[in-house]
C-alpha positions as a printed Julia matrix, in Angstrom:
206×3 Matrix{Float64}:
 83.63  51.28   66.16
 82.22  53.11   69.24
 83.89  56.36   70.18
 85.01  57.38   73.66
 81.93  59.58   73.97
 79.69  56.68   72.96
 81.15  54.62   75.78
 80.4   57.4    78.27
 76.8   57.58   77.07
 76.52  53.8    77.37
 77.82  54.06   80.94
 75.15  56.65   81.61
 72.43  54.33   80.31
 73.74  51.51   82.46
 73.71  53.91   85.42
 70.05  54.7    84.83
 69.26  51.0    84.91
 71.09  50.73   88.24
 69.07  53.67   89.59
 65.82  52.09   88.44
 66.8   48.87   90.16
 67.71  50.72   93.32
 64.41  52.58   93.4
 62.44  49.39   92.88
 64.35  47.75   95.73
 64.33  50.55   98.28
 61.43  52.81   97.32
 60.99  55.92   95.21
 60.74  58.63   97.84
 64.01  57.82   99.58
 65.93  57.98   96.32
 64.1   60.99   94.96
 66.28  63.03   97.3
 69.44  61.32   96.03
 68.48  61.94   92.41
 67.55  65.53   93.27
 71.02  66.08   94.72
 72.62  64.59   91.61
 70.62  66.82   89.29
 71.55  69.77   91.48
 75.23  69.11   90.76
 74.51  68.9    87.03
 72.99  72.37   86.88
 75.01  74.68   84.66
 74.73  78.11   86.27
 76.21  79.8    83.19
 73.3   78.81   80.97
 70.66  78.18   83.65
 70.04  74.61   82.48
 71.1   71.04   83.09
 74.38  70.09   81.47
 74.78  66.41   80.57
 78.41  65.96   79.59
 79.96  62.53   79.0
 81.82  62.73   82.29
 78.62  63.53   84.14
 76.97  60.5    82.59
 79.81  58.51   84.12
 78.98  60.09   87.48
 75.45  58.7    87.12
 76.99  55.27   86.63
 79.05  55.54   89.81
 76.1   56.76   91.9
 73.83  54.01   90.65
 76.44  51.29   91.12
 77.33  52.3    94.65
 73.72  52.77   95.78
 72.56  49.45   94.38
 75.22  47.29   95.97
 76.16  49.03   99.21
 72.91  50.2   100.84
 71.6   47.66  103.33
 68.1   46.29  103.61
 66.15  47.85  106.48
 63.74  45.87  108.61
 61.03  46.9   111.02
 62.93  45.38  113.92
 65.68  47.95  113.37
 63.1   50.72  113.69
 61.44  49.63  116.89
 64.67  48.67  118.67
 66.2   51.2   121.03
 69.33  52.91  119.76
 72.28  53.16  122.19
 73.33  56.67  121.16
 71.54  57.71  117.97
 69.13  56.15  115.49
 70.63  57.1   112.12
 67.52  58.99  111.04
 67.39  59.31  107.25
 67.92  62.97  106.34
 66.66  62.48  102.75
 63.38  61.1   104.08
 63.02  63.91  106.62
 63.68  66.44  103.85
 61.02  64.76  101.73
 58.49  64.9   104.55
 59.28  68.44  105.62
 59.73  70.33  102.36
 59.43  67.88   99.44
 63.2   68.37   99.06
 62.89  72.12   98.41
 65.61  74.07  100.25
 63.97  77.51  100.0
 60.58  76.64  101.49
 59.19  78.85  104.26
 56.44  77.34  106.4
 54.57  77.5   109.7
 53.8   81.18  109.29
 57.42  82.05  108.6
 58.75  80.22  111.66
 60.05  77.13  109.82
 62.68  77.51  107.11
 64.38  75.44  104.5
 64.88  71.83  103.57
 64.17  70.57  107.08
 61.8   73.36  108.19
 64.09  74.38  111.02
 62.85  76.71  113.74
 64.99  79.45  115.23
 65.37  77.56  118.51
 67.08  74.66  116.76
 69.55  77.02  115.09
 70.21  78.69  118.45
 70.86  75.32  120.09
 73.34  74.45  117.35
 75.12  77.78  117.81
 75.39  77.24  121.56
 76.82  73.75  121.11
 79.28  74.65  118.34
 80.18  78.28  119.08
 78.82  79.31  115.68
 76.75  82.35  114.78
 74.25  81.12  112.21
 71.09  83.15  111.74
 67.65  81.61  111.29
 67.74  82.63  107.6
 70.81  80.41  107.16
 68.44  77.44  107.37
 67.59  78.25  103.73
 71.13  77.19  102.81
 71.15  73.49  101.93
 74.55  72.65  103.42
 73.98  74.54  106.67
 70.49  73.08  107.07
 71.8   69.54  106.62
 74.53  70.14  109.18
 72.11  71.48  111.77
 69.41  68.86  111.15
 71.93  66.01  111.35
 73.28  67.28  114.68
 69.83  67.87  116.11
 68.49  64.43  115.14
 71.6   62.41  115.92
 73.03  64.24  118.93
 70.8   66.84  120.56
 67.5   64.92  120.66
 69.14  61.75  122.06
 70.75  63.95  124.75
 67.34  65.36  125.69
 65.74  61.9   125.76
 68.49  60.53  128.0
 68.16  63.5   130.35
 64.46  62.65  130.69
 65.32  58.94  131.16
 63.39  58.08  128.0
 64.48  55.43  125.48
 66.42  56.67  122.46
 64.32  55.02  119.77
 63.39  56.04  116.26
 59.8   56.76  117.33
 60.9   58.92  120.24
 63.44  60.85  118.18
 60.85  61.54  115.48
 58.28  62.58  118.09
 60.76  65.05  119.58
 61.53  66.35  116.1
 57.92  66.73  115.04
 56.07  67.63  118.23
 58.64  68.31  120.93
 60.16  66.04  123.54
 57.4   66.89  125.99
 54.99  64.86  123.84
 57.01  61.61  123.7
 54.74  59.72  126.09
 51.59  60.92  124.35
 52.38  61.88  120.74
 49.68  63.79  118.83
 47.82  62.05  116.03
 49.61  64.18  113.44
 52.94  63.04  114.82
 51.84  59.41  114.75
 50.96  59.88  111.09
 54.34  61.53  110.52
 56.12  58.48  111.94
 54.04  56.14  109.78
 54.96  58.14  106.69
 58.62  58.03  107.69
 58.51  54.26  108.02
 56.69  53.9   104.72
 59.18  56.09  102.89
 62.08  54.08  104.26
 60.41  50.81  103.26
 59.96  49.74  106.85
 56.94  47.51  107.37
 54.37  48.39  109.97
């Protein structure tokens, strides 16, 4: 007769199968970030190790179930189409491209910090818009970095594009993010490669 704990472990195994199915359907890189976040919540700070309790196995089940059946398929037409207000840029994919999902990374000679490699100007823009007082070093904090990156990609860049009478499209938003909005009409080769990698990681056909 299986015990209650056995049932939790079984749920965990089922969850892993859901995750495997999700990855095969949507791509490994996009869901690496999701799995990374899950493992981050399982870290037991008391013993400096992962802690797999029966209840946490059940959490795996829930994550796998929801991700497999609720995330929509994404087509190339959705990428190339203009977005009325914002383009729902995938933060997990951006984090993968910018820092390989490592929140403490410092790059660009010390000018780019954290999960999304934020520059000080982006943090300053966020502070001006929200009456906050974040410092550039706060970009090394996962939650703060996500908040700032989401606002910048979904709100600030579309505002800049509209002010320049440029289409708010995924390509233009990513060009602004990677190279600056002044390069939208003539993106550098590195930025073009960045956009291709973004599309590939989100399973969007070229």
